[in-house]
TIMI-2910 file (N, C-alpha, C, CB; in pm, 1 decimal, decimal comma, always signed):
<rs>
+----------+----------+----------+----------+----------+----------+----------+----------+----------+----------+----------+----------+------+
!      n_x !      n_y !      n_z !     ca_x !     ca_y !     ca_z !      c_x !      c_y !      c_z !     cb_x !     cb_y !     cb_z ! resn !
+----------+----------+----------+----------+----------+----------+----------+----------+----------+----------+----------+----------+------+
!  -9538,7 ! -14860,6 ! +18390,2 !  -9503,1 ! -14891,7 ! +18253,2 !  -9582,6 ! -15012,1 ! +18201,8 !  -9353,1 ! -14918,4 ! +18242,6 !  Ala !
!  -9608,6 ! -15106,1 ! +18289,3 !  -9681,6 ! -15225,7 ! +18247,7 !  -9824,4 ! -15193,9 ! +18206,0 !  -9682,6 ! -15327,8 ! +18359,6 !  Asp !
!  -9882,8 ! -15091,9 ! +18267,1 ! -10022,3 ! -15058,4 ! +18236,4 ! -10035,6 ! -14974,7 ! +18109,7 ! -10084,6 ! -14983,9 ! +18353,0 !  Ser !
!  -9925,1 ! -14930,7 ! +18051,2 !  -9930,3 ! -14848,3 ! +17930,9 !  -9956,2 ! -14702,1 ! +17960,3 ! -10035,9 ! -14899,6 ! +17838,7 !  Gly !
!  -9946,5 ! -14663,5 ! +18087,7 !  -9973,1 ! -14525,1 ! +18126,3 !  -9877,6 ! -14429,0 ! +18056,1 !  -9961,7 ! -14508,9 ! +18278,0 !  Leu !
!  -9751,4 ! -14465,2 ! +18050,7 !  -9650,5 ! -14378,6 ! +17987,1 !  -9685,5 ! -14355,2 ! +17840,0 !  -9508,6 ! -14441,4 ! +17999,1 !  Arg !
!  -9724,7 ! -14459,6 ! +17771,8 !  -9760,8 ! -14450,0 ! +17630,6 !  -9882,1 ! -14359,3 ! +17612,0 !  -9789,4 ! -14589,5 ! +17572,8 !  Ser !
!  -9982,8 ! -14374,6 ! +17698,2 ! -10103,3 ! -14290,9 ! +17688,5 ! -10071,2 ! -14145,4 ! +17719,2 ! -10212,2 ! -14341,7 ! +17784,3 !  Arg !
!  -9982,9 ! -14123,4 ! +17816,7 !  -9943,0 ! -13986,5 ! +17849,4 !  -9868,4 ! -13921,8 ! +17732,6 !  -9855,1 ! -13985,0 ! +17975,6 !  Leu !
!  -9778,5 ! -13998,4 ! +17670,7 !  -9704,8 ! -13947,4 ! +17554,8 !  -9799,8 ! -13910,5 ! +17441,1 !  -9602,7 ! -14051,3 ! +17506,4 !  Asp !
!  -9897,6 ! -13996,3 ! +17414,3 !  -9994,8 ! -13968,5 ! +17307,7 ! -10078,1 ! -13846,0 ! +17340,4 ! -10086,4 ! -14089,3 ! +17285,5 !  Lys !
! -10119,8 ! -13831,0 ! +17465,8 ! -10198,7 ! -13715,3 ! +17507,1 ! -10116,4 ! -13586,7 ! +17495,1 ! -10249,1 ! -13733,5 ! +17651,6 !  Ala !
!  -9990,9 ! -13592,9 ! +17531,8 !  -9902,2 ! -13477,2 ! +17520,3 !  -9885,2 ! -13437,4 ! +17373,9 !  -9765,0 ! -13507,6 ! +17583,9 !  Leu !
!  -9860,9 ! -13535,1 ! +17287,7 !  -9845,9 ! -13508,3 ! +17144,4 !  -9972,5 ! -13445,0 ! +17086,8 !  -9812,8 ! -13638,2 ! +17068,7 !  Gln !
! -10088,1 ! -13498,1 ! +17124,9 ! -10214,9 ! -13443,4 ! +17075,8 ! -10232,7 ! -13299,9 ! +17123,1 ! -10333,4 ! -13530,0 ! +17122,9 !  Ala !
! -10198,6 ! -13273,0 ! +17247,5 ! -10209,3 ! -13137,3 ! +17300,3 ! -10116,8 ! -13040,4 ! +17228,8 ! -10178,9 ! -13136,7 ! +17448,2 !  Gly !
!  -9994,9 ! -13083,9 ! +17200,7 !  -9900,2 ! -12998,5 ! +17128,7 !  -9947,2 ! -12970,2 ! +16985,8 !  -9761,7 ! -13063,8 ! +17126,1 !  Leu !
! -10008,6 ! -13069,7 ! +16922,9 ! -10062,6 ! -13048,9 ! +16787,6 ! -10173,8 ! -12945,0 ! +16789,7 ! -10115,2 ! -13181,4 ! +16728,8 !  Met !
! -10261,0 ! -12950,3 ! +16889,3 ! -10370,9 ! -12853,4 ! +16900,7 ! -10314,5 ! -12713,5 ! +16921,8 ! -10466,3 ! -12891,2 ! +17017,2 !  Val !
! -10216,9 ! -12700,5 ! +17010,0 ! -10155,5 ! -12570,2 ! +17035,7 ! -10092,6 ! -12515,3 ! +16908,3 ! -10049,5 ! -12581,0 ! +17147,3 !  Ile !
! -10021,4 ! -12599,7 ! +16834,3 !  -9956,2 ! -12556,5 ! +16710,2 ! -10058,5 ! -12508,9 ! +16608,6 !  -9872,7 ! -12670,3 ! +16650,9 !  Ala !
! -10166,3 ! -12581,9 ! +16592,9 ! -10267,9 ! -12544,4 ! +16494,2 ! -10343,4 ! -12418,0 ! +16534,4 ! -10366,3 ! -12658,7 ! +16474,8 !  Cys !
! -10377,0 ! -12406,3 ! +16660,8 ! -10455,3 ! -12291,2 ! +16705,3 ! -10373,5 ! -12162,6 ! +16706,4 ! -10511,4 ! -12317,1 ! +16843,6 !  His !
! -10242,5 ! -12172,9 ! +16710,9 ! -10159,5 ! -12052,9 ! +16710,4 ! -10106,9 ! -12020,8 ! +16570,3 ! -10042,9 ! -12069,8 ! +16807,0 !  Ser !
! -10148,4 ! -12097,5 ! +16471,1 ! -10099,4 ! -12077,4 ! +16335,3 ! -10176,9 ! -11967,3 ! +16263,2 ! -10108,3 ! -12207,6 ! +16256,5 !  Ser !
! -10130,0 ! -11934,1 ! +16145,5 ! -10197,1 ! -11834,9 ! +16062,3 ! -10329,9 ! -11889,8 ! +16013,4 ! -10108,4 ! -11794,1 ! +15943,3 !  Leu !
! -10421,6 ! -11800,5 ! +15991,2 ! -10552,8 ! -11838,8 ! +15940,7 ! -10570,5 ! -11787,3 ! +15798,2 ! -10664,8 ! -11784,7 ! +16032,5 !  Arg !
! -10665,2 ! -11845,3 ! +15727,5 ! -10694,9 ! -11801,4 ! +15590,5 ! -10730,9 ! -11653,1 ! +15591,9 ! -10811,1 ! -11885,7 ! +15528,5 !  Ala !
! -10689,8 ! -11584,2 ! +15489,7 ! -10715,7 ! -11441,6 ! +15470,4 ! -10648,8 ! -11351,3 ! +15574,3 ! -10863,0 ! -11417,6 ! +15472,5 !  Arg !
! -10557,8 ! -11405,5 ! +15653,0 ! -10484,4 ! -11322,0 ! +15748,4 ! -10376,7 ! -11246,2 ! +15671,3 ! -10421,3 ! -11408,4 ! +15864,3 !  Gln !
! -10375,1 ! -11117,1 ! +15684,4 ! -10280,8 ! -11033,7 ! +15609,1 ! -10143,5 ! -11032,1 ! +15677,2 ! -10335,3 ! -10889,7 ! +15595,3 !  Arg !
! -10040,2 ! -11040,6 ! +15593,7 !  -9902,8 ! -11034,9 ! +15640,9 !  -9825,6 ! -10934,0 ! +15557,6 !  -9836,0 ! -11174,3 ! +15634,5 !  Leu !
!  -9728,8 ! -10868,6 ! +15619,1 !  -9639,5 ! -10781,0 ! +15543,9 !  -9538,3 ! -10868,3 ! +15470,1 !  -9567,6 ! -10678,2 ! +15638,1 !  Ser !
!  -9466,1 ! -10809,8 ! +15377,0 !  -9362,5 ! -10886,5 ! +15305,1 !  -9255,7 ! -10936,9 ! +15402,1 !  -9296,9 ! -10799,4 ! +15194,4 !  Arg !
!  -9220,8 ! -10854,9 ! +15499,6 !  -9120,9 ! -10895,6 ! +15598,6 !  -9171,7 ! -11016,6 ! +15676,7 !  -9087,9 ! -10778,5 ! +15695,2 !  Val !
!  -9297,5 ! -11014,2 ! +15718,4 !  -9355,7 ! -11127,2 ! +15791,1 !  -9359,5 ! -11252,4 ! +15703,8 !  -9497,4 ! -11092,5 ! +15839,7 !  Glu !
!  -9393,6 ! -11234,7 ! +15575,3 !  -9397,7 ! -11348,9 ! +15484,0 !  -9260,4 ! -11412,7 ! +15469,8 !  -9449,7 ! -11305,9 ! +15346,9 !  Met !
!  -9159,1 ! -11330,6 ! +15449,2 !  -9022,4 ! -11382,5 ! +15433,8 !  -8975,5 ! -11453,6 ! +15560,8 !  -8925,4 ! -11268,1 ! +15398,9 !  Arg !
!  -9006,8 ! -11395,4 ! +15676,3 !  -8967,8 ! -11457,0 ! +15803,6 !  -9038,5 ! -11591,7 ! +15820,9 !  -9001,2 ! -11362,8 ! +15922,5 !  Ala !
!  -9164,8 ! -11596,5 ! +15785,3 !  -9241,4 ! -11720,4 ! +15798,3 !  -9185,3 ! -11830,1 ! +15708,2 !  -9388,7 ! -11695,6 ! +15764,9 !  Leu !
!  -9154,7 ! -11795,9 ! +15584,6 !  -9096,0 ! -11894,0 ! +15491,9 !  -8960,3 ! -11941,1 ! +15544,1 !  -9080,7 ! -11833,0 ! +15349,5 !  Ile !
!  -8880,5 ! -11848,1 ! +15596,4 !  -8751,0 ! -11885,0 ! +15652,7 !  -8765,3 ! -11983,1 ! +15767,3 !  -8677,3 ! -11761,7 ! +15700,0 !  Gly !
!  -8861,9 ! -11959,3 ! +15855,8 !  -8886,7 ! -12050,5 ! +15967,9 !  -8936,1 ! -12185,9 ! +15918,0 !  -8989,1 ! -11989,6 ! +16065,3 !  Gln !
!  -9022,6 ! -12182,9 ! +15818,6 !  -9077,9 ! -12307,2 ! +15764,3 !  -8967,8 ! -12393,8 ! +15704,8 !  -9184,5 ! -12277,0 ! +15658,0 !  Leu !
!  -8874,4 ! -12332,5 ! +15634,7 !  -8766,4 ! -12407,1 ! +15571,1 !  -8670,1 ! -12469,0 ! +15673,0 !  -8690,0 ! -12316,2 ! +15477,0 !  Leu !
!  -8669,3 ! -12416,5 ! +15794,6 !  -8582,7 ! -12470,4 ! +15899,5 !  -8644,5 ! -12591,4 ! +15969,9 !  -8552,0 ! -12362,3 ! +16001,5 !  Gln !
!  -8773,6 ! -12612,9 ! +15949,9 !  -8842,5 ! -12725,3 ! +16014,4 !  -8800,8 ! -12857,0 ! +15950,6 !  -8995,5 ! -12707,9 ! +16005,3 !  Cys !
!  -8798,9 ! -12960,5 ! +16030,7 !  -8763,9 ! -13092,2 ! +15980,0 !  -8869,5 ! -13150,8 ! +15888,3 !  -8740,1 ! -13185,3 ! +16093,9 !  Gly !
!  -8995,1 ! -13127,7 ! +15917,7 !  -9105,8 ! -13181,8 ! +15839,5 !  -9192,2 ! -13066,2 ! +15790,3 !  -9190,2 ! -13282,7 ! +15923,5 !  His !
!  -9133,2 ! -12977,5 ! +15713,0 !  -9201,6 ! -12854,8 ! +15674,4 !  -9304,6 ! -12872,8 ! +15563,2 !  -9101,2 ! -12754,3 ! +15631,7 !  Ser !
!  -9312,5 ! -12989,0 ! +15503,4 !  -9405,1 ! -13010,4 ! +15392,6 !  -9549,1 ! -13032,8 ! +15434,5 !  -9360,0 ! -13126,0 ! +15312,8 !  Gly !
!  -9572,0 ! -13051,8 ! +15564,4 !  -9708,5 ! -13076,8 ! +15610,4 !  -9724,0 ! -13032,3 ! +15755,9 !  -9744,6 ! -13226,8 ! +15595,5 !  His !
!  -9846,7 ! -13006,6 ! +15795,7 !  -9877,1 ! -12970,1 ! +15934,1 !  -9882,0 ! -13096,8 ! +16019,2 ! -10012,0 ! -12891,9 ! +15943,3 !  Cys !
!  -9897,4 ! -13082,9 ! +16151,0 !  -9904,3 ! -13202,8 ! +16235,7 ! -10018,4 ! -13298,1 ! +16200,4 !  -9918,3 ! -13161,6 ! +16378,9 !  Pro !
! -10123,0 ! -13245,8 ! +16135,1 ! -10235,5 ! -13330,5 ! +16097,0 ! -10218,1 ! -13392,5 ! +15958,6 ! -10363,2 ! -13250,4 ! +16100,8 !  His !
! -10106,7 ! -13361,1 ! +15892,7 ! -10079,5 ! -13419,8 ! +15762,4 ! -10122,5 ! -13334,9 ! +15643,6 ! -10145,8 ! -13550,7 ! +15753,9 !  Gly !
! -10178,3 ! -13216,8 ! +15669,1 ! -10219,2 ! -13129,7 ! +15557,9 ! -10096,8 ! -13061,6 ! +15498,2 ! -10322,6 ! -13023,6 ! +15605,3 !  Arg !
! -10094,4 ! -13042,3 ! +15366,6 !  -9977,3 ! -12978,9 ! +15305,0 !  -9963,3 ! -12833,0 ! +15347,3 !  -9986,2 ! -12987,8 ! +15152,7 !  Pro !
!  -9839,3 ! -12789,0 ! +15363,7 !  -9814,3 ! -12648,3 ! +15396,3 !  -9786,7 ! -12567,2 ! +15269,6 !  -9695,6 ! -12635,8 ! +15494,1 !  Thr !
!  -9757,1 ! -12635,3 ! +15160,1 !  -9742,0 ! -12568,1 ! +15031,9 !  -9764,0 ! -12667,9 ! +14920,0 !  -9603,1 ! -12502,3 ! +15019,8 !  Trp !
!  -9788,1 ! -12614,5 ! +14801,4 !  -9797,6 ! -12697,0 ! +14681,1 !  -9709,2 ! -12634,0 ! +14575,2 !  -9945,8 ! -12710,0 ! +14631,1 !  Val !
!  -9656,0 ! -12715,8 ! +14488,8 !  -9572,6 ! -12668,1 ! +14379,6 !  -9654,4 ! -12675,5 ! +14251,3 !  -9440,7 ! -12751,3 ! +14367,8 !  Glu !
!  -9646,7 ! -12569,5 ! +14171,4 !  -9727,8 ! -12563,5 ! +14050,8 !  -9645,7 ! -12501,3 ! +13937,3 !  -9858,0 ! -12482,5 ! +14076,0 !  Met !
!  -9653,4 ! -12563,0 ! +13823,0 !  -9586,7 ! -12508,6 ! +13704,3 !  -9652,7 ! -12376,1 ! +13665,8 !  -9592,5 ! -12610,1 ! +13585,3 !  Glu !
!  -9576,3 ! -12288,0 ! +13603,6 !  -9629,8 ! -12158,4 ! +13561,1 !  -9748,1 ! -12177,4 ! +13466,6 !  -9520,2 ! -12074,5 ! +13492,9 !  Thr !
!  -9739,6 ! -12273,3 ! +13375,8 !  -9848,9 ! -12297,0 ! +13281,1 !  -9977,4 ! -12336,6 ! +13353,2 !  -9809,6 ! -12405,9 ! +13180,8 !  Lys !
!  -9965,1 ! -12418,7 ! +13457,4 ! -10083,0 ! -12459,3 ! +13534,0 ! -10144,5 ! -12338,9 ! +13605,3 ! -10046,3 ! -12569,1 ! +13636,2 !  Glu !
! -10061,8 ! -12253,5 ! +13662,1 ! -10109,9 ! -12132,9 ! +13729,2 ! -10181,0 ! -12041,3 ! +13629,7 !  -9993,1 ! -12058,3 ! +13796,7 !  Leu !
! -10121,2 ! -12023,4 ! +13511,2 ! -10183,3 ! -11941,0 ! +13407,1 ! -10316,3 ! -12001,9 ! +13362,2 ! -10088,2 ! -11925,7 ! +13286,2 !  Glu !
! -10321,4 ! -12133,4 ! +13348,0 ! -10444,9 ! -12199,5 ! +13307,7 ! -10555,1 ! -12177,8 ! +13410,5 ! -10421,0 ! -12348,7 ! +13287,4 !  Arg !
! -10521,8 ! -12189,3 ! +13537,2 ! -10621,7 ! -12172,4 ! +13642,8 ! -10675,1 ! -12029,5 ! +13650,1 ! -10562,2 ! -12211,3 ! +13776,9 !  Arg !
! -10595,5 ! -11933,4 ! +13606,5 ! -10641,0 ! -11794,6 ! +13607,1 ! -10691,3 ! -11749,9 ! +13470,6 ! -10529,2 ! -11703,4 ! +13652,5 !  Phe !
! -10712,2 ! -11846,3 ! +13382,1 ! -10772,2 ! -11815,9 ! +13253,2 ! -10680,6 ! -11743,3 ! +13156,4 ! -10893,1 ! -11735,2 ! +13273,9 !  Gly !
! -10550,5 ! -11750,7 ! +13177,3 ! -10455,6 ! -11685,2 ! +13087,1 ! -10427,3 ! -11769,2 ! +12963,2 ! -10325,6 ! -11656,3 ! +13160,1 !  Arg !
! -10435,6 ! -11901,1 ! +12980,1 ! -10419,4 ! -11991,3 ! +12866,2 ! -10527,4 ! -12099,8 ! +12876,6 ! -10274,3 ! -12054,5 ! +12862,9 !  Ile !
! -10554,9 ! -12162,7 ! +12766,2 ! -10657,0 ! -12267,5 ! +12764,5 ! -10592,1 ! -12402,5 ! +12747,9 ! -10758,9 ! -12243,5 ! +12652,5 !  Val !
+----------+----------+----------+----------+----------+----------+----------+----------+----------+----------+----------+----------+------+
</rs>
């Protein structure tokens, strides 16, 4: 404990778990059925820190309907 070995081991374990979580996650353009989408959202909502991944990237963004319409050229 005096050498900080426990602390380094804990940090290494956390880093390894973050890598495993990211590498087993969904990738861009990966197709999901509606059932899979609903299950995924349900699991996400049960997480304690569901607003971001272990690296701090957002898992979702909230957007007003007007902003969404503007981005798709529906309104100016």
